[in-house]
C-alpha positions as CSV (number, residue, x, y, z in Angstrom):
1,M,-13.6,-20.3,-3.2
2,G,-13.3,-24.1,-3.5
3,S,-11.5,-26.9,-1.7
4,Y,-7.7,-26.7,-1.5
5,A,-4.8,-28.9,-1.1
6,P,-1.0,-28.5,-1.1
7,L,1.2,-26.2,0.8
8,P,3.2,-28.4,3.1
9,V,6.5,-29.2,1.4
10,D,10.0,-29.5,2.9
11,P,12.9,-27.4,1.8
12,E,14.8,-30.3,0.4
13,S,12.0,-31.3,-1.9
14,F,11.5,-27.6,-2.9
15,C,15.2,-27.3,-3.8
16,G,15.1,-30.6,-5.7
17,Q,12.6,-29.2,-8.2
18,S,13.6,-27.5,-11.4
19,F,11.7,-24.1,-11.6
20,D,11.4,-21.9,-14.6
21,Y,10.5,-19.0,-12.3
22,L,11.4,-18.5,-8.7
23,I,9.3,-15.9,-6.9
24,I,10.7,-14.2,-3.8
25,G,7.8,-13.2,-1.6
26,G,4.3,-14.8,-1.4
27,G,2.6,-11.5,-0.7
28,T,0.0,-9.3,-2.5
29,A,1.8,-9.2,-5.9
30,G,3.8,-12.4,-5.6
31,L,0.8,-14.7,-5.4
32,V,-0.7,-12.9,-8.4
33,V,2.4,-13.6,-10.5
34,A,2.6,-17.2,-9.2
35,T,-1.1,-17.9,-10.0
36,R,-0.9,-16.4,-13.5
37,L,2.4,-18.0,-14.6
38,S,1.3,-21.4,-13.4
39,E,-1.9,-21.2,-15.6
40,D,0.4,-22.6,-18.2
41,P,1.0,-26.2,-17.1
42,S,4.4,-26.3,-18.9
43,I,5.7,-23.5,-16.6
44,K,7.1,-24.6,-13.3
45,V,6.8,-22.0,-10.6
46,G,8.3,-21.9,-7.1
47,V,7.5,-19.3,-4.3
48,L,9.5,-18.6,-1.2
49,E,7.6,-16.8,1.6
50,A,9.2,-15.8,4.9
51,G,5.9,-15.9,6.9
52,P,3.5,-18.7,7.7
53,A,0.2,-19.5,6.0
54,A,-2.6,-18.3,8.3
55,F,-5.8,-19.1,6.4
56,D,-7.9,-19.6,9.6
57,E,-6.4,-16.8,11.7
58,P,-9.3,-14.7,13.1
59,L,-7.1,-11.6,13.4
60,I,-6.7,-11.8,9.6
61,T,-10.0,-13.2,8.4
62,I,-12.6,-11.3,10.4
63,P,-13.0,-7.8,8.9
64,G,-14.1,-6.1,12.1
65,R,-10.8,-7.1,13.7
66,F,-8.7,-5.1,11.3
67,G,-5.6,-3.6,12.9
68,E,-5.3,-6.3,15.6
69,S,-2.7,-8.2,13.6
70,L,-0.3,-5.3,13.5
71,G,2.6,-5.9,15.9
72,T,2.0,-9.6,16.0
73,R,4.0,-12.5,14.4
74,Y,2.3,-11.7,11.1
75,D,4.0,-8.3,11.0
76,W,7.7,-7.6,10.2
77,Q,7.5,-4.8,12.8
78,F,9.8,-2.4,10.9
79,E,10.5,1.1,12.3
80,T,11.7,4.3,10.8
81,T,14.7,6.3,11.8
82,P,14.0,9.3,14.0
83,Q,12.3,11.9,11.8
84,A,13.4,15.5,12.1
85,G,10.2,16.7,10.3
86,I,7.9,15.2,13.0
87,G,9.7,16.1,16.2
88,G,12.4,13.4,16.1
89,R,9.9,10.6,16.5
90,K,10.3,7.0,15.1
91,L,7.2,5.5,13.5
92,P,6.3,1.8,13.4
93,W,6.0,0.5,9.8
94,P,3.8,-2.6,9.7
95,R,4.4,-5.0,6.8
96,G,2.9,-8.4,6.3
97,K,5.0,-11.4,7.3
98,V,2.5,-14.0,6.3
99,L,1.4,-15.7,3.1
100,G,-0.6,-13.0,1.4
101,G,1.7,-10.2,2.7
102,T,0.2,-6.9,3.6
103,S,-3.0,-7.8,1.9
104,A,-3.6,-10.0,5.0
105,L,-3.1,-7.0,7.3
106,N,-4.5,-4.0,5.6
107,F,-7.9,-2.4,6.3
108,M,-9.5,-3.9,3.1
109,T,-10.2,-0.6,1.4
110,W,-10.6,-1.1,-2.4
111,N,-10.2,1.9,-4.7
112,R,-8.1,3.3,-7.5
113,G,-6.3,6.5,-8.1
114,C,-7.1,9.1,-10.7
115,R,-6.4,8.6,-14.4
116,E,-3.7,11.3,-14.2
117,D,-1.8,9.3,-11.5
118,Y,-1.1,6.4,-13.9
119,D,-0.7,8.6,-16.9
120,A,2.1,10.2,-15.0
121,W,3.9,6.9,-14.8
122,E,3.7,6.5,-18.6
123,A,4.8,10.1,-19.1
124,L,8.0,9.3,-17.2
125,G,8.9,6.9,-20.0
126,N,7.2,3.8,-18.8
127,E,5.2,2.7,-21.9
128,G,2.1,0.7,-21.2
129,W,1.6,2.0,-17.6
130,G,-1.0,4.7,-18.2
131,W,-4.6,4.5,-17.1
132,D,-6.0,3.0,-20.4
133,A,-3.3,0.3,-20.5
134,L,-3.5,-0.6,-16.9
135,L,-7.3,-0.6,-16.6
136,P,-7.7,-4.2,-18.0
137,F,-5.4,-5.4,-15.3
138,F,-7.3,-3.7,-12.5
139,K,-10.4,-5.4,-13.9
140,K,-8.7,-8.8,-14.2
141,S,-7.9,-8.9,-10.5
142,E,-11.4,-7.9,-9.4
143,R,-14.7,-9.8,-8.8
144,F,-17.2,-7.0,-8.2
145,L,-20.7,-7.7,-6.9
146,P,-23.3,-5.0,-7.0
147,P,-25.0,-4.1,-3.7
148,P,-28.3,-6.0,-3.1
149,A,-30.0,-3.0,-1.5
150,N,-29.6,0.4,0.2
151,E,-28.0,1.9,-2.9
152,E,-29.4,5.3,-2.3
153,K,-29.5,5.3,1.5
154,Y,-25.7,4.6,1.8
155,S,-24.6,6.0,-1.6
156,L,-23.6,2.6,-2.9
157,Y,-23.1,3.8,-6.5
158,F,-21.2,2.0,-9.3
159,N,-20.8,1.8,-13.0
160,P,-20.5,-1.8,-14.1
161,E,-18.2,-0.9,-17.0
162,N,-15.5,0.1,-14.6
163,H,-15.3,-3.2,-12.8
164,G,-14.1,-6.7,-13.3
165,T,-16.5,-9.5,-12.5
166,S,-14.5,-12.7,-12.7
167,G,-11.2,-11.9,-10.9
168,P,-9.9,-13.6,-7.8
169,I,-10.5,-10.7,-5.4
170,F,-14.0,-9.8,-4.4
171,S,-14.9,-6.2,-4.2
172,I,-18.2,-5.5,-2.5
173,Y,-20.0,-2.9,-0.5
174,S,-20.6,-3.5,3.2
175,T,-24.2,-4.4,4.2
176,E,-23.8,-2.8,7.7
177,F,-22.2,0.5,8.5
178,G,-21.1,2.4,11.5
179,A,-23.4,5.1,13.0
180,S,-21.6,8.0,11.4
181,H,-21.8,6.8,7.8
182,Q,-25.5,7.6,7.4
183,H,-24.6,11.3,7.9
184,W,-21.4,11.4,5.8
185,H,-22.7,12.3,2.4
186,S,-25.4,14.8,3.5
187,T,-22.8,16.6,5.6
188,L,-20.4,16.8,2.7
189,H,-23.1,18.2,0.5
190,K,-23.7,21.1,2.9
191,L,-20.0,21.9,2.5
192,G,-20.2,21.9,-1.3
193,V,-18.6,18.4,-1.7
194,E,-20.7,16.3,-4.1
195,T,-21.0,12.5,-4.0
196,N,-18.9,10.9,-6.8
197,R,-21.2,8.2,-8.3
198,N,-18.4,7.0,-10.6
199,H,-15.3,6.9,-8.4
200,F,-13.7,4.0,-10.2
201,G,-14.0,5.7,-13.6
202,G,-10.7,7.7,-13.5
203,S,-11.5,10.4,-11.0
204,N,-12.0,9.7,-7.3
205,V,-12.7,13.4,-6.4
206,G,-15.6,13.9,-4.1
207,G,-17.3,11.9,-1.4
208,W,-18.1,8.2,-1.7
209,T,-18.7,5.0,0.1
210,S,-15.7,2.6,-0.2
211,L,-15.7,-0.8,-1.6
212,T,-14.0,-3.5,0.4
213,S,-12.0,-6.7,-0.4
214,V,-14.4,-9.0,1.5
215,E,-15.9,-12.4,0.5
216,P,-19.7,-11.9,0.3
217,Q,-21.0,-15.1,1.7
218,T,-18.8,-15.5,4.8
219,R,-18.0,-11.7,5.1
220,S,-14.3,-12.7,5.6
221,R,-11.2,-11.0,4.3
222,C,-10.5,-11.7,0.6
223,Y,-6.7,-11.4,0.0
224,S,-4.1,-12.8,-2.2
225,A,-3.6,-16.0,-0.2
226,N,-7.2,-17.2,-0.3
227,G,-8.2,-15.3,-3.5
228,Y,-5.4,-16.2,-5.8
229,Y,-3.4,-19.1,-4.3
230,Q,-5.9,-21.3,-2.5
231,P,-8.1,-22.1,-5.5
232,V,-5.1,-23.2,-7.5
233,A,-3.0,-24.7,-4.7
234,S,-3.3,-28.2,-6.2
235,R,-1.5,-27.3,-9.4
236,S,1.4,-29.7,-9.8
237,N,3.5,-27.0,-11.4
238,L,3.1,-24.5,-8.5
239,T,5.0,-25.0,-5.2
240,V,4.9,-22.6,-2.3
241,L,7.3,-22.9,0.6
242,T,6.4,-20.9,3.7
243,E,8.7,-19.8,6.6
244,A,11.6,-19.6,4.1
245,F,13.7,-16.6,4.7
246,V,15.6,-15.5,1.5
247,E,19.2,-14.4,2.3
248,E,20.3,-13.3,-1.2
249,I,19.8,-13.7,-4.9
250,I,22.3,-16.0,-6.6
251,F,24.0,-14.7,-9.7
252,E,26.3,-16.3,-12.3
253,K,28.2,-14.6,-15.1
254,S,26.6,-15.1,-18.5
255,D,28.1,-13.6,-21.7
256,G,30.0,-11.1,-19.5
257,E,26.8,-10.1,-17.6
258,W,25.5,-11.1,-14.2
259,A,22.4,-13.3,-14.5
260,A,20.1,-14.3,-11.6
261,T,19.9,-18.1,-11.3
262,G,18.3,-18.7,-7.9
263,A,18.2,-17.7,-4.3
264,R,19.8,-18.7,-1.1
265,F,17.4,-19.1,1.8
266,S,17.2,-20.4,5.4
267,R,14.5,-22.4,7.2
268,S,14.6,-23.7,10.8
269,G,18.3,-22.8,11.1
270,A,19.4,-24.7,8.0
271,E,20.5,-23.1,4.7
272,Y,19.3,-24.0,1.2
273,R,19.7,-23.0,-2.5
274,A,16.8,-23.0,-5.0
275,R,17.4,-22.5,-8.7
276,S,15.5,-21.1,-11.6
277,S,16.2,-21.7,-15.3
278,R,14.5,-18.5,-16.6
279,E,14.0,-15.7,-14.0
280,V,14.0,-14.8,-10.4
281,I,11.1,-12.4,-9.6
282,I,11.4,-10.3,-6.5
283,C,8.0,-9.5,-4.9
284,A,9.2,-8.5,-1.4
285,G,7.6,-5.1,-1.2
286,S,8.8,-1.5,-0.9
287,V,10.9,-2.3,2.2
288,Q,12.5,-5.6,1.4
289,S,12.8,-5.6,-2.4
290,P,15.5,-2.8,-2.3
291,Q,17.1,-4.4,0.7
292,L,17.4,-7.7,-1.2
293,L,18.8,-6.1,-4.2
294,E,21.5,-4.3,-2.2
295,I,22.4,-7.4,-0.2
296,S,22.8,-9.2,-3.6
297,G,25.1,-6.5,-5.0
298,I,22.9,-4.1,-6.9
299,G,22.8,-0.6,-5.7
300,N,24.8,2.5,-4.7
301,P,28.4,1.4,-4.5
302,S,29.1,3.6,-1.5
303,I,26.2,2.0,0.5
304,L,27.2,-1.5,-0.6
305,Q,30.9,-1.1,0.2
306,A,30.1,0.3,3.6
307,A,28.0,-2.8,4.2
308,G,30.7,-5.2,3.0
309,I,28.9,-6.2,-0.2
310,D,30.6,-6.7,-3.5
311,V,29.1,-4.5,-6.3
312,K,27.6,-6.4,-9.2
313,F,25.9,-3.5,-10.8
314,S,26.0,0.2,-9.8
315,N,22.6,1.9,-9.6
316,S,22.3,4.7,-7.0
317,N,18.5,4.7,-7.4
318,V,18.0,1.4,-5.5
319,G,16.2,2.2,-2.3
320,E,15.7,5.9,-3.1
321,N,12.5,7.6,-4.2
322,L,10.6,6.4,-1.1
323,Q,7.1,8.0,-1.0
324,E,4.5,7.5,1.7
325,H,1.0,8.9,2.5
326,M,1.3,11.0,5.6
327,M,-1.6,10.9,8.0
328,T,-3.1,12.6,11.1
329,A,-5.8,11.2,13.3
330,T,-8.1,13.7,15.1
331,I,-10.3,12.2,17.9
332,Y,-13.8,13.3,18.7
333,E,-16.0,12.2,21.6
334,I,-19.3,10.9,20.3
335,S,-22.7,9.9,21.7
336,P,-22.3,7.2,24.4
337,E,-25.1,5.0,23.0
338,I,-23.1,4.3,19.7
339,T,-21.4,0.9,19.5
340,T,-17.9,1.1,18.2
341,P,-15.1,-1.5,17.5
342,D,-13.4,-0.3,20.6
343,D,-16.3,-1.7,22.7
344,L,-15.7,-5.1,21.3
345,R,-12.0,-4.9,22.2
346,S,-12.7,-3.9,25.8
347,S,-15.8,-6.1,26.5
348,P,-15.5,-9.9,26.3
349,N,-19.3,-10.2,26.5
350,L,-19.9,-7.8,23.6
351,L,-17.2,-9.6,21.5
352,A,-18.8,-13.0,22.2
353,S,-22.1,-11.7,21.1
354,A,-20.6,-10.1,18.0
355,M,-18.8,-13.4,17.2
356,E,-22.1,-15.3,17.5
357,S,-23.7,-13.0,14.9
358,Y,-20.7,-13.2,12.7
359,T,-20.3,-17.0,12.7
360,S,-24.1,-17.8,12.6
361,S,-25.2,-15.3,9.9
362,A,-22.1,-13.3,8.7
363,S,-23.6,-10.2,10.2
364,G,-23.1,-7.7,13.0
365,P,-20.4,-5.3,14.0
366,L,-17.5,-7.7,13.0
367,T,-18.5,-7.2,9.4
368,R,-18.1,-3.5,9.4
369,I,-15.2,-1.7,7.7
370,P,-14.6,2.1,7.5
371,S,-16.4,3.3,4.4
372,S,-16.8,7.1,4.7
373,V,-14.3,8.6,2.3
374,A,-13.6,11.8,0.4
375,Y,-10.8,12.8,-1.9
376,L,-10.5,16.5,-2.5
377,P,-8.3,19.0,-4.3
378,F,-6.6,21.6,-2.1
379,S,-8.7,24.2,-3.7
380,S,-11.7,22.7,-2.0
381,V,-10.3,22.6,1.5
382,M,-8.5,25.9,2.0
383,P,-9.1,29.5,1.1
384,P,-7.4,30.8,-2.1
385,P,-5.0,33.2,-0.2
386,H,-3.8,30.2,1.9
387,L,-3.3,28.1,-1.1
388,D,-1.5,30.9,-3.0
389,R,1.0,31.2,-0.1
390,I,1.8,27.5,-0.4
391,I,2.1,27.6,-4.1
392,A,4.7,30.4,-3.7
393,L,6.8,27.9,-1.8
394,L,6.8,25.2,-4.5
395,P,10.3,23.9,-5.1
396,T,12.1,25.3,-8.1
397,P,13.0,23.0,-11.0
398,P,16.2,20.9,-10.5
399,T,19.4,22.5,-11.8
400,T,20.2,19.6,-14.1
401,S,20.0,18.7,-17.7
402,D,18.5,15.4,-16.7
403,A,15.1,15.3,-18.5
404,Y,13.7,12.6,-16.2
405,S,14.0,14.5,-13.0
406,T,12.9,17.7,-14.7
407,L,9.7,16.0,-15.9
408,R,9.1,14.4,-12.6
409,H,9.3,17.9,-10.9
410,K,6.8,19.3,-13.5
411,I,4.3,16.5,-12.8
412,L,4.3,17.2,-9.1
413,T,4.1,21.0,-9.4
414,D,1.5,21.0,-12.1
415,R,-0.9,19.4,-9.7
416,F,-1.1,22.8,-8.0
417,E,-2.3,24.5,-11.2
418,S,-5.8,26.1,-11.0
419,G,-7.3,23.7,-13.5
420,S,-6.1,20.6,-11.7
421,N,-8.9,18.5,-10.1
422,L,-7.2,15.7,-8.2
423,G,-7.7,14.0,-4.9
424,Q,-4.8,15.7,-3.1
425,I,-6.2,15.1,0.4
426,E,-8.1,12.0,1.6
427,L,-10.5,12.3,4.5
428,N,-11.9,9.3,6.2
429,F,-14.3,9.3,9.2
430,D,-15.0,6.3,11.4
431,T,-16.4,5.5,14.9
432,S,-13.2,4.2,16.6
433,N,-10.1,5.6,18.2
434,Y,-7.3,5.3,15.6
435,S,-4.7,7.5,17.4
436,P,-1.7,5.8,18.9
437,Y,-1.3,8.9,21.1
438,F,-4.7,9.3,22.6
439,V,-5.8,7.2,25.6
440,A,-9.6,6.8,25.8
441,E,-11.4,7.7,29.0
442,P,-13.4,4.7,30.4
443,G,-17.0,4.9,29.6
444,K,-16.6,7.3,26.7
445,K,-17.0,6.6,23.0
446,Y,-14.8,8.1,20.2
447,A,-14.6,8.6,16.5
448,T,-11.6,9.6,14.3
449,M,-11.2,11.9,11.4
450,L,-8.2,10.7,9.3
451,Q,-6.5,13.1,6.9
452,M,-3.9,11.8,4.4
453,L,-1.7,13.7,2.0
454,Q,-1.7,11.9,-1.3
455,Y,1.0,13.4,-3.5
456,P,4.0,14.1,-1.3
457,F,7.1,16.0,-2.4
458,S,9.0,14.5,0.5
459,T,11.0,11.5,-0.7
460,G,13.1,9.2,1.5
461,S,15.1,6.0,1.3
462,I,15.5,2.5,2.4
463,H,18.9,1.0,2.6
464,I,20.9,-1.8,4.3
465,P,23.0,-0.7,7.3
466,A,26.8,-0.3,7.3
467,S,28.6,-3.3,8.7
468,Q,32.2,-4.0,9.9
469,T,31.8,-7.5,8.4
470,Q,29.0,-8.0,5.9
471,A,25.4,-6.9,6.2
472,T,22.7,-9.6,6.0
473,M,18.9,-9.7,5.4
474,H,18.5,-10.4,9.1
475,E,19.5,-6.8,10.0
476,K,16.5,-4.6,9.5
477,P,16.9,-2.0,6.8
478,I,17.3,1.7,7.6
479,I,13.9,3.3,6.8
480,D,14.1,7.0,6.4
481,P,11.0,8.5,4.8
482,K,12.2,12.1,5.5
483,Y,8.7,13.3,6.3
484,Y,8.2,17.0,5.6
485,Q,11.9,17.4,4.6
486,G,13.9,18.2,1.5
487,P,12.7,20.2,-1.5
488,G,8.9,20.6,-1.1
489,G,8.9,19.3,2.4
490,K,7.6,22.6,3.7
491,V,4.8,22.4,1.1
492,D,3.8,19.0,2.3
493,F,3.7,20.2,5.9
494,L,1.7,23.4,5.2
495,T,-0.9,21.5,3.1
496,M,-1.4,19.1,5.9
497,V,-1.8,22.0,8.4
498,E,-4.1,24.1,6.2
499,S,-6.3,21.1,5.4
500,Q,-7.0,20.4,9.1
501,A,-9.5,23.3,9.3
502,F,-11.8,21.7,6.6
503,A,-11.6,18.3,8.3
504,H,-12.7,19.9,11.5
505,K,-15.5,21.8,9.7
506,I,-17.0,18.5,8.6
507,T,-17.3,17.4,12.2
508,T,-19.1,20.6,13.2
509,T,-21.6,20.5,10.3
510,A,-25.0,18.9,10.7
511,P,-26.1,16.2,10.5
512,L,-22.7,14.6,11.4
513,S,-22.3,17.0,14.3
514,S,-25.4,15.5,15.9
515,I,-23.5,12.5,17.1
516,I,-20.4,14.4,18.2
517,V,-20.0,15.6,21.8
518,K,-16.7,17.5,21.4
519,R,-13.3,17.4,20.0
520,A,-11.1,15.3,22.3
521,F,-7.6,15.1,20.8
522,P,-5.8,17.2,20.2
523,P,-7.8,20.2,21.6
524,L,-7.8,23.2,19.3
525,P,-4.8,25.4,20.3
526,A,-5.2,28.8,21.8
527,G,-4.7,30.3,18.3
528,G,-7.6,28.3,17.0
529,E,-7.6,26.4,13.7
530,D,-4.9,28.7,12.3
531,D,-2.3,27.3,14.8
532,L,-2.1,23.6,14.1
533,N,1.6,23.4,13.2
534,E,2.6,21.7,16.4
535,Y,-0.2,19.2,16.1
536,V,0.9,18.1,12.6
537,S,4.5,18.0,13.6
538,N,3.9,16.0,16.8
539,Y,1.2,13.6,15.6
540,T,1.7,12.8,11.9
541,I,1.8,9.0,11.4
542,T,2.1,6.7,8.5
543,D,-0.8,5.5,6.3
544,W,1.1,2.3,5.5
545,H,1.4,2.9,1.7
546,P,5.1,3.0,0.9
547,V,6.1,3.0,-2.7
548,G,8.8,3.8,-5.2
549,T,12.1,2.2,-3.9
550,C,12.7,0.2,-7.0
551,A,11.0,2.6,-9.4
552,M,10.3,2.1,-13.1
553,G,12.3,4.4,-15.2
554,P,15.1,4.7,-17.7
555,M,18.5,3.3,-17.0
556,P,20.5,6.0,-15.2
557,S,23.6,7.2,-16.9
558,G,26.6,5.5,-15.4
559,G,24.5,4.2,-12.6
560,D,24.6,7.6,-10.8
561,G,21.9,9.7,-12.6
562,F,18.3,10.0,-11.5
563,G,16.3,7.2,-13.1
564,G,14.8,3.8,-12.6
565,V,15.8,0.5,-11.0
566,V,13.6,-1.5,-13.4
567,D,12.5,-0.8,-16.9
568,A,8.9,-0.7,-18.1
569,R,8.9,-4.5,-18.4
570,L,10.0,-4.6,-14.7
571,R,13.4,-6.0,-15.6
572,V,16.2,-4.9,-13.2
573,H,18.6,-2.7,-15.0
574,G,22.1,-4.0,-15.6
575,V,21.5,-7.7,-14.9
576,K,19.7,-10.6,-16.6
577,G,16.9,-12.8,-15.4
578,L,15.7,-10.6,-12.6
579,R,12.5,-8.6,-12.2
580,V,10.7,-6.7,-9.4
581,V,6.9,-6.9,-9.3
582,D,5.4,-5.0,-6.3
583,A,4.6,-1.5,-5.0
584,S,8.3,-0.6,-5.0
585,V,8.2,-0.2,-8.8
586,M,5.6,2.7,-8.7
587,P,7.6,5.8,-9.8
588,L,5.1,8.2,-8.2
589,Q,2.6,7.9,-5.4
590,V,-1.1,7.6,-6.4
591,S,-4.2,9.1,-4.8
592,A,-5.6,5.9,-3.4
593,H,-5.1,3.1,-0.9
594,I,-2.7,1.0,-2.9
595,Q,-3.8,-2.6,-2.7
596,A,-5.9,-2.6,-5.9
597,T,-3.0,-0.9,-7.7
598,V,-0.6,-3.5,-6.4
599,Y,-2.9,-6.3,-7.6
600,A,-3.0,-4.6,-11.0
601,I,0.9,-4.4,-11.0
602,G,1.0,-8.1,-10.3
603,E,-1.4,-8.9,-13.1
604,K,0.5,-6.6,-15.6
605,G,3.8,-8.0,-14.5
606,A,2.7,-11.5,-15.0
607,S,1.4,-10.6,-18.5
608,L,4.8,-9.1,-19.4
609,I,6.7,-12.2,-18.1
610,L,4.4,-14.5,-20.1
611,E,4.9,-12.4,-23.3
612,D,8.7,-12.6,-22.9
613,H,8.4,-16.3,-22.1
614,G,6.7,-16.8,-25.4
615,R,9.5,-15.0,-27.2
616,A,12.3,-16.9,-25.6
């Protein structure tokens, strides 16, 4: 990706510059925006990132070490409140605290949702955010390379018309796969699930082999820091300051309205102020973008006042509408001769051998990423009478004249109509132990069936805590996803329970069953597959895809109605010179791992900013 330069800059020099645009957060979307805006040499761009740069960190760069960076210095290490819907448990919520954000920590899955997912955003009043309008931005971020071989053997199908070929982020198929993948598609076929040969074309329904965000020559992670930023790091009009913790957005009154003019931040114990002449762009993610808005005086007045924050603009939607993919991880004992990533983590000799293969020829187990995927409608995974019982429990329309909330409810419930063909449940099988609750027996090998709910009714919130003095960004926000709670929460719970039986059926069907010794965790209950309520309640975890806390939507009436935090151009309602560009603006969850969507949001957001810049 070329030779690089800059980065090191001291905070005094940073604050001495006159920026047109100041970006808060050098993560997945933030570096997209910074790169695209700075393509115009007349535009001066500054980026404040709380984490360090870690371009040479093996925990980040080596694909086969995915997951090892969670809980380290590169992770904000957030945690939810106790969740009544999952037995009162708290769940860790990893988020990237490093240049590149969560694109440096994720599992490198590269996919898109269904056409209907994005069309739903536009239907909610967000013009220009439907599938057709967003597709060019998906392509703009992507550099797809066709597989060199094994297309049929591993089902490495593609349609070149659906992919970008000159973007900053490589999307490629793996060249080496875990032992289970060779059986994935043929097993699904026996259960009536066809292989989707065009899963980037607007429908991801069916089984498929996942693309990955990996650089093809070195087989190293490709993410926003080395894909977007590094190749343009030498631009004189782009300055990135790392380990700079933003404390609040600075506002000034302009023509009777509040206008964002900069940010206050700290570094190494000292405090600084950076200014922007045009806009401040928040790209801090679904957890910290609403937190920063509230700390800066934009949000629900009752929450702000309890935290000792003066209200600049009242909008009760800030921090609300939190949606997350809920996940279970069922563990199976597999044939002992199969090599798994767990072996490398427990054996220094095996890890050394794998490292030799990786560094000398970009091959071996450290290049492998989970690739066995299926997205299925509920009608494919549960008997009609079971689905009918769930449909009977769908929440009733809201008792309000608010057209926005009524339409939102209709979109969610229409996905249960008989003609709907969407990926409502994701299934992902891999040879490793993914469960935080299962302790492996020495000498035994394991695989995991992951099951993820894609379109939850359950919505939660992220807010700053109350304070007897004044809340700050240093206090972690209150993350309350409300798993399996609220209107439709029971529907979410039962769809996860009912879908478990089909996931188990995959593992007991040949040829995949040929490598499985037995189900290890949790054991099937005495009541069999029909009695998995306790399992879902006790062992649901997060899939690390939070969205929606600064959602796109219309300006709420009086700040109290149901609506958006930003408009369709990602401008924060009620103030000037402030936008949000990240996963938090997604009004509804999508049926996909969200990184490709977040890159597209970054590309689209940058395009909107440049359009408005030209009009100014």
